[in-house]
C-alpha positions in Angstrom: 50.5 218.6 29.2 48.7 220.3 32.0 49.8 219.9 35.6 46.2 220.4 36.8 44.9 217.5 38.9 42.5 215.1 37.2 40.3 215.3 40.2 40.3 218.2 42.8 38.0 218.9 45.6 37.9 221.6 48.3 35.8 221.1 51.5 33.5 218.9 49.5 30.7 217.6 51.8 27.4 215.7 51.5 24.8 215.2 54.3 21.6 213.4 54.4 19.7 215.0 57.2 21.9 214.9 60.2 24.1 212.1 58.7 27.3 213.3 57.2 28.4 211.0 54.4 31.4 213.0 53.2 33.0 215.7 55.4 34.9 218.6 54.0 37.0 216.4 51.6 40.1 217.9 50.2 41.2 215.6 47.4 43.8 216.0 44.6 44.3 213.1 42.2 47.2 213.5 39.8 47.0 212.7 36.1 48.6 209.7 34.4 48.6 207.4 37.4 46.5 204.8 39.1 45.0 206.0 42.3 43.1 203.6 44.6 40.3 205.0 46.7 39.9 202.8 49.8 37.6 202.7 52.8 35.2 200.5 54.7 31.5 200.1 53.6 29.8 203.3 54.3 33.0 205.4 54.4 31.7 207.7 51.7 33.5 206.4 48.6 30.5 205.9 46.3 28.9 209.2 47.5 32.2 211.0 46.6 32.3 209.4 43.2 28.7 210.3 42.5 29.3 214.0 43.4 32.4 214.1 41.1 30.3 212.9 38.2 27.3 215.2 39.0 25.0 212.3 39.8 24.2 213.9 43.2 24.7 217.5 44.3 27.2 218.4 47.1 25.8 219.9 50.3 28.8 222.3 50.3 32.3 222.7 49.0 33.5 222.5 45.4 35.3 220.3 43.0 36.6 219.9 39.5 37.2 216.9 37.2 39.5 217.4 34.3 39.3 221.1 35.0 35.5 221.2 34.8 33.4 222.3 37.7 31.3 219.5 39.0 28.4 221.8 40.1 28.1 223.5 36.7 25.7 221.5 34.5 27.3 222.5 31.2 30.8 221.9 32.3 29.7 218.6 33.9 28.3 217.4 30.6 31.5 218.3 28.8 33.6 216.5 31.4 31.5 213.3 31.2 32.3 213.0 27.5 35.9 212.5 28.5 35.3 210.2 31.5 34.4 206.5 31.5 32.6 205.4 34.6 31.8 201.9 35.8 29.3 202.0 38.7 29.3 199.6 41.6 26.0 198.1 40.7 26.9 197.9 36.9 23.5 199.2 35.6 22.9 198.0 32.0 19.9 197.6 29.7 18.8 194.0 30.5 16.5 193.7 27.4 19.5 194.2 25.0 21.9 191.4 23.9 25.6 191.9 24.5 26.1 192.6 20.9 23.3 195.2 20.8 24.5 197.1 23.9 28.0 197.3 22.5 26.7 198.6 19.2 24.5 201.1 21.0 27.4 202.4 23.2 29.7 202.5 20.2 27.4 204.9 18.3 28.0 207.7 20.9 31.8 207.7 20.6 33.5 208.5 17.2 36.9 207.4 18.6 35.6 204.0 19.9 38.3 201.4 19.6 37.0 198.4 17.7 40.3 196.6 18.3 39.9 196.9 22.1 36.2 195.9 21.8 37.1 192.7 19.9 40.0 191.8 22.1 38.0 192.1 25.3 35.0 190.4 23.8 37.2 187.4 23.2 39.3 187.7 26.4 36.2 188.1 28.6 34.4 185.2 26.7 31.2 187.3 26.5 28.3 185.6 24.7 27.4 188.1 22.0 23.8 186.9 21.4 22.8 186.5 25.1 20.5 189.1 26.7 22.2 191.2 29.4 19.4 190.2 31.9 20.5 186.6 31.7 24.2 187.2 32.4 25.9 186.3 35.7 27.1 189.1 37.9 30.7 188.4 36.8 29.7 188.6 33.1 27.8 191.9 33.7 30.9 193.3 35.3 33.0 192.3 32.3 30.6 193.8 29.9 30.5 197.1 31.8 34.3 197.2 31.8 34.4 196.5 28.1 32.1 199.5 27.5 34.4 201.7 29.5 37.8 200.4 28.2 36.8 200.5 24.5 36.2 204.2 24.7 39.2 206.6 24.6 38.7 208.4 27.9 41.1 210.7 29.6 39.9 209.4 33.0 38.6 206.1 34.2 36.5 206.1 37.4 35.7 202.6 38.6 33.6 201.8 41.6 34.4 198.3 42.9 35.4 197.1 39.3 36.4 193.5 40.3 33.1 192.7 42.1 31.8 189.4 40.8 34.9 188.5 38.9 36.7 185.2 39.3 40.5 185.1 39.7 41.1 184.9 36.0 38.8 187.8 35.4 40.5 189.8 38.1 43.9 189.2 36.6 42.7 190.3 33.2 41.2 193.5 34.8 44.5 194.4 36.5 46.5 193.9 33.3 44.0 196.2 31.5 44.2 198.9 34.2 48.0 198.9 33.9 47.8 199.0 30.1 45.3 201.8 30.2 47.6 203.8 32.5 50.6 203.1 30.2 48.5 204.6 27.3 48.1 207.9 29.3 44.7 207.3 30.9 44.3 208.4 34.5 42.6 205.6 36.6 40.7 206.3 39.8 39.1 203.2 41.4 37.6 202.1 44.6 38.1 198.6 45.9 37.9 196.4 49.0 40.5 194.0 47.5 43.8 195.3 49.1 46.0 192.7 47.4 44.8 193.9 44.0 45.4 197.5 44.9 48.9 196.8 46.1 49.8 195.2 42.7 48.7 198.1 40.4 48.2 201.4 42.3 50.7 204.2 42.2 48.8 206.3 44.9 46.4 205.4 47.7 43.7 207.5 49.4 41.9 206.1 52.4 38.5 207.5 53.4 37.1 206.8 56.9 33.7 208.2 58.1 33.7 210.6 55.2 37.1 212.1 56.0 40.4 211.6 54.1 42.7 209.8 56.6 45.6 209.0 54.3 46.8 210.3 50.9 50.2 209.1 49.8 52.1 207.3 47.0 52.4 203.5 47.5 56.2 203.9 47.2 56.3 206.3 50.2 54.1 204.0 52.2 56.5 201.1 51.6 59.4 203.3 52.5 58.1 204.9 55.7 55.7 202.6 57.5 57.1 200.1 59.9 56.1 197.7 62.7 58.6 198.0 65.6 58.5 195.3 68.3 60.4 195.9 71.6 61.1 193.8 74.6 62.1 195.3 78.0 63.1 194.0 81.4 60.7 196.6 82.8 58.5 198.3 80.2 58.9 202.1 80.2 55.8 204.3 80.1 54.2 204.6 76.7 54.7 208.4 76.8 58.4 207.8 76.2 57.5 206.8 72.6 54.8 209.4 71.9 57.0 211.1 69.3 56.6 212.2 65.7 55.7 209.3 63.4 54.3 206.9 66.1 50.7 206.2 65.2 49.9 203.5 67.7 51.4 201.8 70.7 50.4 198.5 72.2 51.9 197.1 75.4 51.5 193.6 76.7 53.6 192.6 79.7 57.3 193.3 78.8 56.5 193.6 75.1 55.7 196.8 73.3 54.6 197.0 69.6 54.6 200.3 67.7 53.1 201.1 64.4 54.9 204.0 62.8 54.4 206.1 59.7 58.0 207.5 59.8 60.9 208.4 62.1 61.7 204.7 62.7 65.3 205.4 63.4 64.5 207.8 66.2 62.2 205.2 67.7 64.8 202.5 67.7 67.4 204.9 69.1 65.1 205.7 72.0 64.4 202.0 72.6 68.2 201.3 72.8 68.6 204.3 75.2 65.9 202.8 77.4 67.8 199.5 77.4 65.4 197.4 75.3 66.6 193.8 75.3 65.2 193.2 71.8 64.4 195.6 68.9 62.8 194.3 65.7 61.8 196.5 62.8 59.7 195.1 60.0 58.0 196.7 56.9 54.3 196.5 56.7 52.0 195.9 53.8 49.1 198.0 52.6 46.5 195.7 54.3 48.0 196.5 57.7 48.3 200.2 56.9 44.7 200.2 55.9 43.5 198.4 59.0 45.5 200.6 61.3 44.2 203.7 59.5 40.5 202.9 59.9 40.7 201.3 63.3 38.8 203.0 66.1 40.9 204.7 68.7 
């Protein structure tokens, strides 16, 4: 099996006039894992995904998906046969019934999995004879997911896949993502739902203002990131804690709170050397890491 990344970009950028949507993005998404692509609205996630799929052209830079160059039309067409994509707005043919659109999609893929189709049709409780235009937003999302999952893709790219789903639908989606990954499918998905991401992702990439701000495994984030709360009789200058790993310092009266991405032991040692009367170290979840990463300085 190749060690080549499923997705790779070098200095990938997209501008609309003077507005930079994506700025010199260097991204490497490993195979056979679930990678979450996080960011605020307008951070550039959907623009990046559209460039990867050849739906829009980059302003500069380059990229490959499954080893195929995204800017080469012939290679792009070949790549898209091996990729299943669910767009944020879930575009589907509204005049077709659920049954018709499934049959239509099935005709394009010789290795379409009828067993997966039938299982998801039942699990998602999709009305086979209803027209797509009459479906609720959640039902349209489920149908788009079925059309992606029933194929046999090497790579799943999902843009806000849980949008419109109720808690039961979200749970089913997460289980399916894990199942797909276990079957060797690489999953790359954007989401605003941090709790969902934390349950299933192996790796996290955070985009802010078109730039990649964080790229790490979820296990390493859990191991390295800490919140350290200190109390002093007389707080020392913040510059005493401006050391490697300290991302942010907040001081209020005699209390000091540090958000660190590593080097926690050195921070606590310095706090004791500066006669801190209280030192508390606590792990932080992905939600706090995300908020700290995208917060304005």
